[in-house]
N, C-alpha and C positions, 0 to 999 in steps of 0.2 A: 740246063736241058731245056730245051724247047720247048712250050706247051703242045697237047695233043689236042685234036678236037673237040673231044671230052672235056679236057681240062678248059677250054675257051667256052664251051657250051655252058659247064658250071657257073663260070665266073658271069656270063652273061645272066643267068638265072638268078645269081646271086646279088649283081647290082641291082637288077628289076625287082627282085623281091624288098631289099633294102630301101630301094626310093619308094616302093607302096607305102611298106611301112612309114618312113620318115613322111611322107605326103599324110597318111593317113593321121600320125600323131601330131602335126602341126594343125590341122583341123582341131581334134580333139583339144590339144594343150591349149590353144585360142578360145576354145570355148568353154572350156571347164577351168582351165586354169591347170598347172602341173600337179597341185597336192590333190586335187579333187579327180584327178584322173587316174585311171586302171590300165593294165595292160590288156583285160577282157576291152575296156572301150575301143583300144585302139586296132586290136585284132578285128573288132567288129566292125570299125569302121575301115580297115583293108581289106574286108571280105577272107578273112585268113582264121585258121583254129589259132588260139591261144599258143599252142604247142607250138607252132610254127614259126610263131613271133620270135620266140625264146629259141630257136636257131639261130636266130641272126642277133638277138640283142639280150644280155642276160638279165637287163631289168629296164623299170621305165625312167630311171634315173640315167642310165646310158643311152637310151633312146633321145632322151633330150638333149645330152650331150652334142650327139650326132646332128639333131635337129640343126641348134646353134651353130657347130661346126659348118655345117652344109652353108648355111646363111652368110658366114662370115666369108668363106671361099668365095661364095659368089660375089660379095661386095668386094672383094679384094681382085678378083677377075675384071670386073667394073672398073673398079679404080686404075688398075695397071692400062686399062684401054683408054680413059677419058684422059688421065696424067701424061700419059705418054704422047699423045695428041695435041697437049697443049704448047702454043708456042713460049711462054716465058715462066718464070718463077709464081706472078700473081695469077697466071691462068691455071697453072699447077694447084696453087692452094685452092683456087676457087673450085676445081675438079674434084678434089678430094672430097671436100666439103660438100658439093653438090649430089655426088653418087650417095654419100650418106644420108641425107636428106628425103633424095628420092627414094632411097631403097626402103628404108623405115616408114616413110610416108603410105607406100604401097601394101606393107607388112605391118601396118600399125599394131595388128592385132596381137602378133608374135612378139612385139617389141614390149608391148602391156605385159605379156606373161614374162617375159624376161626380167623387166623392170621391176615385177611384182614379186621376186623370188625372197622369202625371209634373208634379213640381213645379219645371221650368225656370220661366225668366221667362217665356216667353208663357203659359204656364200661370196663373202666378198673378195676372198682370195679367186675364186672360179670367175668372177666377174672381172677382176683385175687381169685376170689370165687370158680373158677374151679381148680385152682392150688392146692387151701386150702387142698382137700382131699390126694393130693400127698406128699404134706409138712408134714400133721399130721402123715402119714404111716411113712416116715423119722424120723420124730422126735422119733417116738416109737422105729423104728430100731435103730439110732444113741443113744438114750437114755440106751437102752439095751447093747449096746457096750460099752458106758462108764462103766455102773454097771459090766460088765464082764472083765474089764481093755483091751478091744481091741482096745479103743482109749483113748486118755487124755480125762480129763474133760475140756468142751468147751461149745462155745454156739452153741447148736445143732441148735437152729431154725436158726441161721444165716446161720450155713453150709448147712441146707435143703434147703434154698431159694438159695443159691449160686450153689447147684449142680441142682436145676430146671431150674436156668437161664442159665446153660451151656447145659444143654440140648435142651433148646428152642434155643438156639442159633444155635444148630447144625439143627433142624429142619429147622430154616429160612436160613439159607446157602444153604443146599439141595433144596430148592426150586430155586435157581438161577443157584448154581453149586453142581449137584450130581454127586460126585467125589468117596469117600471112600467105601469101604463096611461097612456095618450094624455092623459087627461083630469088625473091626477094630477100629472103631469109638467107640463103647461100651469099648472094653478093654482100650482103650488110656484113655477115660474118666473115666474109674474105677480107674485106676493105679493112674491118676492125682489126684482124689479125696480122695483115701487113703491116700497118700502121704501127703496130704494138711492137712487132719485129724489129722495124727501122726499116723495111724493105726501100731498096732504091726506086722501085716501081710502087708506091703506097697504096695507089688504087687502081682497080678493074677502070678499063674503057665503059662507056654509057653500053646498057644492053643494046645490042645490034651491031657496037662498033667494034673493030678487030685493032689490037694493040698496034700503037704505032702508027695509026692512020689519025 
């Protein structure tokens, strides 16, 4: 059944309110951490009554899940855009890595909050679930590269998880030692991964030089 004008208005208001709440929560979580943040803090930051926040989210944990989901959705949209414009497998691997390093460098406080979660079973499972989207994307990318004989037959799932672990290692080191540039880190890790996977083109061209030249 087609939506009425009133239905569309309610949807616009709902999306606007949810965005307001998620923006406010991102700021509060980044400043205080998830454990020390309260629904009252989020409501005050958003300029809303706490009861209004509960209309859209049942709990602080549900808000946090939505904040992370929004970030992951943004990352995947950027990934699709950058990877699809890359000319070859080496460029696609570099684009995948660069998007993640650039995004979390800009949102380092949010990454710090995510990485500081308690390491109990619930949070470990949640962390793996959040990473699964990226791993599945890499499985598709690596699987296609095997078909095209750009990399040899191998355990592409193990390769995908290994690459994600290395990217996470860079993020976590940055929190304590923000040294190298994002581009240097992305190129080094891409070249390392390409060589490890036995890629036909095992290195990216020098910065500013197009592949094939």
